[in-house]
All heavy atoms as an XYZ file, in Angstrom:
803
protein
N      79.480    118.088   -237.862
C      80.505    117.079   -237.420
C      79.946    116.386   -236.264
O      79.430    116.887   -235.281
C      81.754    117.848   -237.078
C      82.869    116.987   -236.653
S      84.349    118.017   -236.657
C      85.376    117.006   -235.688
N      80.078    114.995   -236.288
C      79.646    114.145   -235.202
C      80.838    113.694   -234.432
O      81.877    113.399   -234.940
C      78.853    112.885   -235.789
C      77.541    113.214   -236.546
C      77.061    112.019   -237.125
C      76.542    113.814   -235.560
N      80.609    113.627   -233.125
C      81.661    113.072   -232.279
C      81.296    111.688   -231.914
O      80.114    111.340   -231.680
C      81.867    113.875   -231.008
O      80.606    113.890   -230.350
C      82.283    115.321   -231.307
N      82.285    110.748   -231.844
C      81.980    109.384   -231.481
C      81.471    109.286   -230.073
O      81.964    109.982   -229.149
C      83.272    108.667   -231.722
C      84.305    109.688   -231.675
C      83.701    110.991   -232.056
N      80.526    108.430   -229.836
C      79.962    108.255   -228.504
C      80.015    106.768   -228.146
O      80.704    106.035   -228.759
N      79.327    106.429   -227.155
C      79.277    105.048   -226.716
C      78.438    104.263   -227.689
O      77.366    104.711   -228.135
C      78.618    104.988   -225.298
C      78.483    103.552   -224.827
C      79.379    105.799   -224.302
N      78.921    103.140   -228.061
C      78.244    102.281   -229.077
C      76.921    101.845   -228.424
O      76.846    101.558   -227.213
C      79.027    101.137   -229.402
N      75.804    101.708   -229.234
C      74.597    101.193   -228.625
C      74.639     99.779   -228.229
O      75.514     98.970   -228.807
C      73.592    101.312   -229.810
C      74.432    101.357   -231.028
C      75.793    101.938   -230.672
N      73.997     99.350   -227.230
C      73.996     97.935   -226.832
C      73.601     96.984   -227.892
O      72.811     97.380   -228.745
C      73.128     97.867   -225.505
C      72.416     99.116   -225.515
C      73.006    100.092   -226.441
N      74.046     95.798   -227.840
C      73.603     94.797   -228.857
C      72.102     94.390   -228.741
O      71.526     94.625   -227.658
C      74.594     93.603   -228.587
C      74.966     93.743   -227.130
C      74.957     95.174   -226.870
N      71.720     93.786   -229.720
C      70.276     93.253   -229.678
C      70.312     91.910   -228.973
O      71.320     91.220   -228.907
C      69.784     93.003   -231.153
C      69.476     94.379   -231.832
O      69.070     95.290   -231.160
N      69.656     94.443   -233.110
N      69.122     91.542   -228.409
C      69.122     90.276   -227.588
C      69.531     89.045   -228.492
O      69.208     89.100   -229.723
C      67.657     90.154   -227.179
C      67.082     91.437   -227.429
C      67.954     92.220   -228.378
N      70.071     88.052   -228.008
C      70.508     86.925   -228.847
C      69.362     85.980   -229.287
O      69.551     85.260   -230.202
C      71.421     86.161   -227.781
C      70.937     86.462   -226.449
C      70.490     87.928   -226.582
N      68.183     86.117   -228.679
C      67.046     85.274   -229.022
C      65.876     86.134   -229.342
O      65.604     87.115   -228.620
C      66.658     84.321   -227.844
C      67.678     83.270   -227.550
C      67.337     82.614   -226.200
C      67.721     82.263   -228.635
N      65.109     85.798   -230.429
C      63.924     86.527   -230.769
C      62.834     86.527   -229.785
O      62.008     87.422   -229.679
C      63.428     86.084   -232.141
C      64.294     86.383   -233.286
O      65.119     87.312   -233.103
O      64.250     85.703   -234.276
N      62.819     85.485   -228.942
C      61.733     85.294   -227.914
C      61.895     86.269   -226.762
O      60.940     86.507   -226.027
C      61.647     83.815   -227.427
C      62.983     83.398   -226.798
C      61.203     82.914   -228.522
C      62.823     81.977   -226.104
N      63.088     86.902   -226.559
C      63.285     87.771   -225.450
C      62.599     89.069   -225.733
O      62.759     89.657   -226.746
C      64.797     87.945   -225.225
C      65.580     86.708   -224.787
C      67.061     86.940   -224.895
C      65.184     86.279   -223.396
N      61.861     89.527   -224.720
C      61.125     90.809   -224.785
C      61.628     91.782   -223.713
O      62.097     91.305   -222.645
C      59.632     90.504   -224.635
N      61.513     93.051   -223.978
C      61.977     94.038   -223.000
C      61.265     93.725   -221.615
O      60.038     93.458   -221.548
C      61.515     95.354   -223.488
C      61.417     95.121   -225.013
C      61.008     93.743   -225.155
N      62.067     93.804   -220.567
C      61.655     93.616   -219.280
C      62.152     94.747   -218.367
O      63.203     94.727   -217.757
C      62.120     92.265   -218.702
C      61.497     91.918   -217.409
O      60.451     92.240   -217.126
N      62.293     91.175   -216.556
N      61.433     95.884   -218.377
C      61.919     97.102   -217.657
C      62.274     96.895   -216.199
O      61.615     96.132   -215.549
C      60.736     98.077   -217.815
C      59.818     97.546   -218.879
C      60.077     96.070   -218.903
N      63.332     97.519   -215.835
C      63.734     97.584   -214.429
C      63.301     98.862   -213.810
O      63.722     99.894   -214.084
C      65.271     97.432   -214.316
C      65.699     97.499   -212.866
C      65.790     96.214   -215.019
N      62.265     98.734   -212.915
C      61.586     99.868   -212.336
C      62.578    100.816   -211.577
O      62.398    102.016   -211.497
C      60.410     99.566   -211.522
O      60.800     98.664   -210.459
C      59.373     98.946   -212.272
N      63.568    100.187   -210.936
C      64.547    100.970   -210.128
C      65.661    101.611   -210.968
O      66.354    102.533   -210.503
C      65.183    100.101   -209.111
O      65.798     99.022   -209.738
C      64.182     99.623   -208.066
N      65.773    101.267   -212.245
C      66.762    101.853   -213.123
C      66.249    101.778   -214.589
O      66.578    100.794   -215.284
C      68.106    101.178   -213.015
C      69.261    101.883   -213.739
O      68.932    102.882   -214.454
O      70.399    101.412   -213.698
N      65.531    102.791   -214.974
C      64.905    102.717   -216.366
C      65.934    102.759   -217.474
O      65.610    102.517   -218.648
C      64.049    103.969   -216.370
C      64.455    104.817   -215.278
C      65.162    103.924   -214.283
N      67.188    103.073   -217.153
C      68.268    103.077   -218.218
C      68.713    101.661   -218.643
O      69.233    101.484   -219.684
C      69.516    103.891   -217.729
C      69.188    105.387   -217.529
C      70.351    106.062   -216.819
N      70.426    105.490   -215.491
C      71.464    105.523   -214.731
N      72.559    106.170   -215.124
N      71.510    104.978   -213.505
N      68.463    100.709   -217.690
C      68.965     99.372   -217.942
C      68.067     98.712   -219.096
O      66.868     99.001   -219.195
C      68.852     98.438   -216.744
C      69.913     98.760   -215.736
C      70.055     97.798   -214.644
C      70.654     96.478   -215.072
N      72.072     96.453   -215.365
N      68.767     97.949   -219.927
C      68.097     97.254   -220.987
C      68.100     95.705   -220.732
O      69.057     95.070   -220.955
C      68.707     97.451   -222.319
C      68.421     98.946   -222.912
C      68.879     99.080   -224.302
N      68.542     97.947   -225.142
C      69.089     97.692   -226.318
N      69.973     98.524   -226.798
N      68.763     96.655   -227.003
N      67.007     95.241   -220.051
C      67.003     93.808   -219.710
C      65.859     93.239   -220.532
O      64.772     93.828   -220.710
C      66.707     93.755   -218.124
C      66.525     92.232   -217.748
C      67.861     94.340   -217.338
N      66.085     92.007   -220.963
C      65.116     91.221   -221.753
C      64.879     89.933   -221.056
O      65.741     89.365   -220.437
C      65.595     91.008   -223.138
C      65.826     92.255   -223.957
C      66.906     93.118   -223.727
C      64.894     92.701   -224.858
C      67.088     94.272   -224.453
C      65.083     93.889   -225.607
C      66.111     94.626   -225.361
O      66.290     95.773   -226.064
N      63.628     89.416   -221.145
C      63.282     88.166   -220.479
C      62.216     87.373   -221.274
O      61.555     87.956   -222.177
C      62.781     88.477   -219.082
N      62.117     86.167   -220.928
C      61.080     85.285   -221.503
C      60.783     84.265   -220.465
O      61.626     83.677   -219.785
C      61.642     84.554   -222.773
C      60.656     83.554   -223.346
C      59.577     83.924   -224.093
C      60.860     82.241   -223.173
C      58.655     83.056   -224.598
C      59.956     81.270   -223.677
C      58.901     81.685   -224.360
O      57.996     80.755   -224.876
N      59.514     84.012   -220.299
C      59.023     82.931   -219.445
C      58.061     81.977   -220.128
O      57.287     82.386   -220.970
C      58.228     83.580   -218.229
C      59.105     84.323   -217.236
C      58.361     84.773   -216.040
O      57.133     84.501   -215.824
O      58.964     85.464   -215.215
N      58.301     80.691   -219.823
C      57.427     79.653   -220.383
C      57.086     78.637   -219.328
O      58.012     78.096   -218.664
C      58.150     79.011   -221.539
C      57.318     77.951   -222.321
C      58.022     77.486   -223.496
O      58.346     78.296   -224.396
O      58.237     76.252   -223.612
N      55.813     78.319   -219.144
C      55.388     77.330   -218.238
C      55.646     75.950   -218.798
O      55.390     75.665   -219.951
C      53.928     77.504   -217.938
C      53.432     76.685   -216.779
C      52.024     76.995   -216.337
O      51.586     78.211   -216.556
O      51.302     76.072   -215.877
N      56.329     75.113   -217.947
C      56.615     73.731   -218.308
C      56.126     72.798   -217.234
O      56.908     72.340   -216.377
C      58.149     73.572   -218.473
C      58.702     74.349   -219.666
C      58.298     73.663   -220.995
N      58.964     74.278   -222.109
C      59.760     73.657   -222.963
N      60.036     72.370   -222.857
N      60.170     74.360   -224.000
N      54.869     72.531   -217.205
C      54.264     71.673   -216.221
C      54.350     72.308   -214.876
O      53.798     73.373   -214.614
N      55.101     71.683   -213.890
C      55.103     72.196   -212.510
C      55.965     73.342   -212.288
O      55.976     73.994   -211.202
C      55.611     71.006   -211.715
C      56.457     70.264   -212.679
C      55.754     70.379   -214.021
N      56.777     73.770   -213.300
C      57.697     74.916   -213.132
C      57.622     75.870   -214.340
O      57.065     75.579   -215.329
C      59.113     74.458   -212.855
C      59.769     73.653   -213.985
C      60.296     74.219   -215.023
C      59.715     72.235   -213.867
C      60.844     73.511   -216.017
C      60.244     71.419   -214.911
C      60.812     72.099   -215.975
N      58.262     77.022   -214.159
C      58.379     78.004   -215.169
C      59.835     78.215   -215.520
O      60.664     78.378   -214.569
C      57.745     79.386   -214.750
C      58.025     80.530   -215.776
C      56.231     79.219   -214.568
N      60.166     78.092   -216.792
C      61.548     78.445   -217.201
C      61.637     79.880   -217.548
O      60.751     80.408   -218.305
C      61.931     77.674   -218.418
C      63.353     77.995   -218.936
C      61.847     76.139   -218.111
N      62.558     80.624   -216.957
C      62.718     82.004   -217.292
C      64.168     82.284   -217.847
O      65.131     81.940   -217.156
C      62.522     82.800   -215.957
C      62.711     84.309   -216.081
C      62.329     85.042   -214.843
N      62.754     86.377   -214.771
C      62.176     87.466   -215.338
N      61.065     87.300   -215.974
N      62.610     88.680   -215.222
N      64.230     82.937   -218.999
C      65.488     83.305   -219.523
C      65.654     84.893   -219.379
O      64.664     85.568   -219.528
C      65.553     83.034   -221.046
C      65.429     81.539   -221.401
C      65.426     81.365   -222.935
C      66.519     80.698   -220.702
N      66.800     85.302   -218.947
C      67.068     86.733   -218.711
C      68.347     87.142   -219.379
O      69.336     86.427   -219.199
C      67.110     87.048   -217.190
C      67.348     88.538   -216.898
C      65.858     86.582   -216.480
N      68.362     88.174   -220.154
C      69.551     88.739   -220.751
C      69.653     90.240   -220.536
O      68.667     90.920   -220.623
C      69.469     88.474   -222.263
C      70.641     88.952   -222.998
C      71.896     88.322   -223.074
C      70.774     90.091   -223.818
N      72.717     89.058   -223.906
C      72.106     90.178   -224.347
C      69.823     91.116   -224.065
C      72.456     91.194   -225.162
C      70.248     92.213   -224.946
C      71.628     92.186   -225.457
N      70.780     90.664   -220.107
C      71.062     92.110   -219.768
C      71.978     92.625   -220.833
O      73.071     92.145   -221.009
C      71.659     92.197   -218.331
C      71.767     93.592   -217.889
O      71.720     94.576   -218.663
O      71.964     93.824   -216.637
N      71.605     93.758   -221.518
C      72.491     94.373   -222.562
C      73.791     94.815   -221.935
O      74.749     95.011   -222.664
C      71.747     95.415   -223.283
N      73.836     95.093   -220.634
C      75.024     95.612   -220.008
C      76.066     94.457   -219.838
O      77.227     94.688   -219.597
C      74.749     96.241   -218.670
C      74.060     97.588   -218.778
O      74.137     98.196   -219.881
O      73.347     97.909   -217.894
N      75.602     93.219   -219.912
C      76.442     92.051   -219.744
C      76.023     91.013   -220.869
O      75.505     90.045   -220.622
C      76.255     91.381   -218.392
C      77.276     90.287   -218.128
O      78.215     90.136   -218.960
O      77.143     89.614   -217.093
N      76.305     91.349   -222.093
C      75.760     90.617   -223.243
C      76.277     89.198   -223.352
O      75.703     88.357   -224.066
C      76.117     91.405   -224.475
C      77.315     92.328   -223.963
C      77.135     92.495   -222.625
N      77.340     88.903   -222.745
C      77.915     87.516   -222.812
C      77.166     86.510   -221.949
O      77.395     85.352   -222.002
C      79.366     87.485   -222.430
C      80.177     88.306   -223.458
C      80.200     87.745   -224.840
O      80.335     86.493   -224.992
O      80.071     88.510   -225.758
N      76.311     87.047   -221.004
C      75.587     86.098   -220.054
C      74.157     86.058   -220.455
O      73.485     87.053   -220.599
C      75.771     86.603   -218.639
N      73.617     84.816   -220.455
C      72.207     84.549   -220.610
C      71.844     83.676   -219.382
O      72.326     82.547   -219.246
C      71.926     83.785   -221.863
C      70.464     83.399   -222.172
C      69.589     84.654   -222.309
C      70.405     82.582   -223.398
N      70.942     84.214   -218.542
C      70.554     83.417   -217.379
C      69.357     82.611   -217.561
O      68.440     83.067   -218.247
C      70.267     84.408   -216.198
C      71.471     85.241   -215.704
C      71.067     86.229   -214.679
O      70.016     86.088   -214.066
O      71.836     87.175   -214.379
N      69.323     81.395   -217.035
C      68.205     80.524   -217.041
C      67.765     80.227   -215.636
O      68.571     79.757   -214.792
C      68.516     79.222   -217.791
N      66.505     80.535   -215.270
C      66.046     80.291   -213.916
C      64.886     79.284   -214.042
O      64.071     79.242   -214.966
C      65.427     81.542   -213.383
C      66.440     82.694   -213.247
C      65.776     83.980   -212.804
O      64.541     84.055   -212.710
O      66.495     84.994   -212.644
N      64.769     78.454   -212.994
C      63.659     77.580   -212.801
C      62.847     78.170   -211.741
O      63.354     78.176   -210.564
C      64.147     76.156   -212.473
S      62.804     74.998   -212.336
N      61.593     78.508   -211.984
C      60.749     79.072   -210.937
C      59.692     78.094   -210.627
O      59.007     77.638   -211.472
C      60.105     80.347   -211.407
C      61.230     81.438   -211.736
C      60.588     82.773   -211.866
N      61.630     83.717   -211.784
C      61.442     85.010   -211.578
N      60.256     85.476   -211.377
N      62.470     85.818   -211.437
N      59.663     77.744   -209.306
C      58.684     76.749   -208.794
C      58.392     77.187   -207.386
O      59.319     77.601   -206.626
C      59.360     75.413   -208.840
C      58.485     74.210   -208.581
S      59.397     72.693   -208.825
C      58.123     71.523   -208.924
N      57.147     77.053   -206.946
C      56.822     77.425   -205.572
C      57.399     76.465   -204.489
O      56.749     75.668   -203.982
C      55.325     77.456   -205.535
C      54.930     76.536   -206.553
C      56.011     76.597   -207.613
N      58.745     76.613   -204.312
C      59.408     75.823   -203.320
C      59.915     76.740   -202.199
O      60.458     77.813   -202.462
C      60.634     75.100   -203.946
C      60.295     74.115   -205.088
C      61.592     73.608   -205.685
C      59.459     72.965   -204.515
N      59.772     76.298   -200.981
C      60.283     77.090   -199.824
C      61.119     76.175   -199.018
O      60.766     75.092   -198.629
C      59.126     77.582   -199.037
C      58.111     78.332   -199.879
C      56.941     77.783   -200.373
C      58.418     79.694   -200.223
C      56.092     78.487   -201.130
C      57.540     80.386   -201.034
C      56.360     79.857   -201.478
O      55.532     80.471   -202.308
N      62.382     76.684   -198.756
C      63.332     75.999   -197.925
C      63.723     74.556   -198.453
O      64.028     73.706   -197.651
C      62.857     75.905   -196.465
C      62.738     77.247   -195.826
O      63.447     78.176   -196.227
O      61.910     77.447   -194.911
N      63.680     74.407   -199.708
C      64.096     73.123   -200.275
C      64.564     73.289   -201.700
O      64.246     74.309   -202.332
C      63.085     72.016   -200.135
C      61.779     72.289   -200.884
C      60.805     71.154   -200.466
N      59.567     71.479   -201.232
C      59.138     70.763   -202.266
N      59.873     69.720   -202.697
N      58.018     71.038   -202.884
N      65.272     72.300   -202.275
C      65.762     72.376   -203.563
C      64.706     71.817   -204.554
O      63.826     71.213   -204.224
C      67.045     71.577   -203.676
C      68.166     72.069   -202.752
C      69.326     71.157   -202.652
N      70.090     71.099   -203.923
C      71.092     71.883   -204.104
N      71.422     72.818   -203.195
N      71.840     71.782   -205.287
N      65.025     72.113   -205.903
C      64.184     71.502   -206.944
C      64.255     70.005   -206.801
O      65.326     69.408   -206.640
C      64.722     72.030   -208.245
C      63.907     71.575   -209.519
C      62.599     72.259   -209.508
C      64.726     71.981   -210.727
N      63.117     69.285   -206.934
C      63.191     67.804   -206.836
C      64.092     67.219   -207.960
O      64.053     67.755   -209.045
C      61.680     67.465   -207.089
C      60.894     68.617   -206.680
C      61.710     69.848   -207.024
N      64.751     66.223   -207.609
C      65.814     65.655   -208.478
C      65.227     65.286   -209.858
O      65.885     65.472   -210.865
C      66.359     64.413   -207.822
C      67.495     63.728   -208.590
C      68.118     62.625   -207.813
N      68.675     63.281   -206.577
C      69.947     63.146   -206.176
N      70.719     62.449   -206.920
N      70.324     63.730   -205.150
N      63.988     64.733   -209.908
C      63.400     64.347   -211.140
C      63.034     65.499   -212.067
O      62.825     65.380   -213.238
C      62.207     63.432   -210.944
C      61.009     64.058   -210.241
C      61.107     64.071   -208.721
O      62.085     63.518   -208.111
O      60.132     64.546   -208.067
N      62.948     66.735   -211.534
C      62.610     67.905   -212.302
C      63.873     68.530   -212.985
O      63.693     69.294   -213.917
C      61.934     68.969   -211.442
C      60.554     68.485   -210.876
C      59.546     68.152   -211.999
O      59.554     68.766   -213.063
O      58.700     67.285   -211.759
N      65.059     68.254   -212.397
C      66.277     68.935   -212.951
C      66.520     68.624   -214.379
O      66.692     69.558   -215.194
C      67.487     68.556   -212.002
C      68.763     69.128   -212.680
C      67.288     69.134   -210.629
N      66.486     67.334   -214.849
C      66.719     67.106   -216.266
C      65.620     67.712   -217.171
O      65.872     68.183   -218.237
C      66.647     65.601   -216.337
C      66.894     65.110   -215.022
C      66.409     66.063   -214.060
N      64.377     67.871   -216.685
C      63.267     68.431   -217.436
C      63.606     69.970   -217.576
O      63.375     70.504   -218.678
C      61.980     68.243   -216.704
C      61.524     66.746   -216.694
C      60.226     66.711   -215.853
C      59.919     65.202   -215.602
N      58.721     65.036   -214.779
N      64.126     70.554   -216.570
C      64.441     72.014   -216.655
C      65.597     72.150   -217.630
O      65.448     73.058   -218.562
C      64.875     72.494   -215.305
C      65.579     73.851   -215.372
C      64.845     75.044   -215.635
C      66.995     73.937   -215.137
C      65.527     76.227   -215.719
C      67.581     75.159   -215.242
C      66.896     76.286   -215.539
N      66.635     71.426   -217.558
C      67.768     71.629   -218.503
C      67.334     71.299   -219.999
O      67.815     71.892   -220.930
C      68.993     70.838   -218.113
C      69.634     71.497   -216.989
C      69.821     71.023   -215.642
C      70.311     72.744   -216.968
N      70.425     71.932   -214.917
C      70.779     73.011   -215.601
C      70.515     73.778   -217.953
C      71.427     74.172   -215.352
C      71.187     74.912   -217.629
C      71.640     75.184   -216.279
N      66.389     70.305   -220.135
C      65.990     69.967   -221.454
C      65.179     71.235   -222.052
O      65.347     71.534   -223.279
C      65.132     68.784   -221.476
N      64.438     71.822   -221.213
C      63.578     73.027   -221.647
C      64.500     74.158   -222.014
O      64.374     74.815   -223.051
C      62.628     73.454   -220.577
N      65.563     74.322   -221.221
C      66.582     75.473   -221.445
C      67.273     75.147   -222.808
O      67.393     76.029   -223.701
C      67.583     75.590   -220.316
C      68.745     76.476   -220.736
C      66.868     76.105   -219.063
N      67.721     73.917   -222.940
C      68.444     73.593   -224.299
C      67.533     73.802   -225.480
O      67.930     74.292   -226.520
C      68.890     72.090   -224.235
C      70.130     71.918   -223.287
C      70.516     70.480   -223.310
C      71.619     70.263   -222.352
N      72.069     68.890   -222.289
N      66.205     73.473   -225.335
C      65.309     73.693   -226.388
C      65.092     75.183   -226.762
O      65.128     75.594   -227.873
C      63.938     73.057   -226.039
C      62.895     73.256   -227.089
C      61.523     72.645   -226.617
O      61.532     71.608   -225.972
O      60.550     73.329   -226.942
N      65.016     76.004   -225.743
C      64.809     77.394   -225.877
C      66.048     78.105   -226.500
O      65.897     79.101   -227.220
C      64.416     78.113   -224.545
C      62.985     77.648   -224.060
C      62.805     78.213   -222.669
C      61.885     78.202   -225.008
N      67.262     77.715   -226.139
C      68.428     78.344   -226.581
C      69.039     77.750   -227.885
O      70.002     78.153   -228.402
C      69.518     78.489   -225.544
C      69.018     79.284   -224.314
C      70.107     77.165   -225.150
N      68.326     76.713   -228.364
C      68.857     75.987   -229.539
C      69.119     76.852   -230.717
O      70.114     76.651   -231.492
C      67.827     74.921   -229.942
N      68.351     77.933   -230.992
C      68.637     78.864   -232.101
C      70.070     79.517   -232.053
O      70.624     79.876   -233.070
C      67.578     79.943   -232.057
C      66.452     79.284   -231.417
C      67.068     78.330   -230.390
N      70.684     79.628   -230.869
C      71.982     80.228   -230.817
C      73.055     79.225   -230.531
O      74.213     79.528   -230.300
C      72.016     81.388   -229.776
C      71.523     80.879   -228.365
C      71.294     82.544   -230.260
C      71.623     82.033   -227.359
N      72.691     77.870   -230.466
C      73.644     76.798   -230.341
C      73.915     76.467   -228.934
O      73.393     77.089   -228.008
N      74.737     75.489   -228.731
C      75.016     75.065   -227.276
C      75.840     76.133   -226.608
O      76.673     76.814   -227.161
C      75.947     73.775   -227.510
C      76.425     73.867   -228.888
C      75.444     74.635   -229.742
N      75.575     76.321   -225.335
C      76.186     77.347   -224.525
C      76.915     76.719   -223.343
O      76.348     75.753   -222.778
C      75.149     78.366   -224.077
C      74.433     79.129   -225.132
C      73.318     79.979   -224.484
C      75.308     80.012   -225.945
N      77.982     77.311   -222.898
C      78.577     76.802   -221.635
C      77.787     77.182   -220.508
O      77.144     78.260   -220.399
C      79.987     77.510   -221.665
C      79.747     78.771   -222.442
C      78.750     78.417   -223.518
N      77.766     76.326   -219.508
C      77.097     76.564   -218.148
C      78.206     76.995   -217.231
O      79.090     76.198   -216.902
C      76.364     75.357   -217.725
C      75.709     75.583   -216.364
C      75.269     74.970   -218.719
N      78.111     78.247   -216.773
C      79.098     78.773   -215.873
C      78.841     78.468   -214.425
O      79.746     78.442   -213.600
C      79.334     80.296   -216.141
C      79.915     80.550   -217.438
C      80.177     82.033   -217.629
O      80.011     82.815   -216.746
O      80.543     82.378   -218.861
N      77.574     78.329   -214.101
C      77.202     77.951   -212.750
C      75.837     77.361   -212.754
O      75.038     77.654   -213.623
C      77.291     79.112   -211.740
O      76.355     80.072   -212.090
N      75.535     76.599   -211.692
C      74.193     76.013   -211.554
C      73.872     75.836   -210.142
O      74.634     75.159   -209.316
C      74.167     74.658   -212.313
N      72.829     76.440   -209.686
C      72.290     76.320   -208.289
C      73.420     76.501   -207.297
O      73.914     75.480   -206.734
C      71.573     74.976   -208.101
C      70.696     75.025   -206.842
O      70.649     76.056   -206.190
O      70.132     74.015   -206.521
N      73.853     77.663   -207.013
C      74.946     77.865   -206.053
C      74.476     77.600   -204.563
O      75.432     77.622   -203.716
C      75.283     79.268   -206.280
C      74.072     79.989   -206.774
C      73.393     78.951   -207.541
N      73.273     77.341   -204.338
C      72.858     77.151   -202.933
C      73.425     75.819   -202.462
O      73.322     74.796   -203.193
C      71.329     77.113   -202.852
C      70.653     78.428   -203.149
C      69.157     78.265   -203.122
N      68.786     77.170   -204.053
C      67.721     76.446   -203.930
N      66.902     76.539   -202.943
N      67.482     75.478   -204.884
N      73.927     75.718   -201.247
C      74.383     74.437   -200.751
C      73.188     73.471   -200.477
O      72.077     73.895   -200.202
C      75.111     74.757   -199.397
C      74.509     76.080   -199.034
C      74.101     76.798   -200.309
N      73.469     72.199   -200.593
C      72.448     71.205   -200.331
C      72.027     71.332   -198.802
O      72.861     71.692   -197.970
C      72.911     69.832   -200.625
N      70.823     71.012   -198.493
C      70.341     71.067   -197.087
C      71.221     70.193   -196.208
O      71.676     69.127   -196.533
C      68.940     70.509   -197.144
C      68.488     70.660   -198.575
C      69.754     70.489   -199.375
N      71.551     70.814   -195.032
C      72.383     70.077   -194.085
C      73.911     70.203   -194.319
O      74.699     69.621   -193.619
N      74.291     71.009   -195.249
C      75.739     71.184   -195.528
C      76.196     72.498   -195.117
O      75.557     73.499   -195.066
C      76.031     71.017   -196.993
C      75.961     69.599   -197.439
C      76.520     69.411   -198.780
N      76.319     68.043   -199.191
C      76.595     67.571   -200.326
N      77.075     68.379   -201.268
N      76.450     66.343   -200.655
């Protein structure tokens, strides 16, 4: 006789996402994908503990300043291209850092 247990976490929403182990908590199931796009790297991160959220990060060697204005549309175009297999997604937040001087 089997007793019901916790359901297994869902599979990642995109085939490009690969396991990205968390060294401080090996129980976590986090998946990520990185792609170089000229001067920056687009990074997608999905956590099976929060399957409704798919994070998109723009990684660029910037210190104490924001992403240049001309790079923002390129970043979002790359994100839209990468998530196209699962359709358009709502954006819940974007760059929560305040603009310099505010």
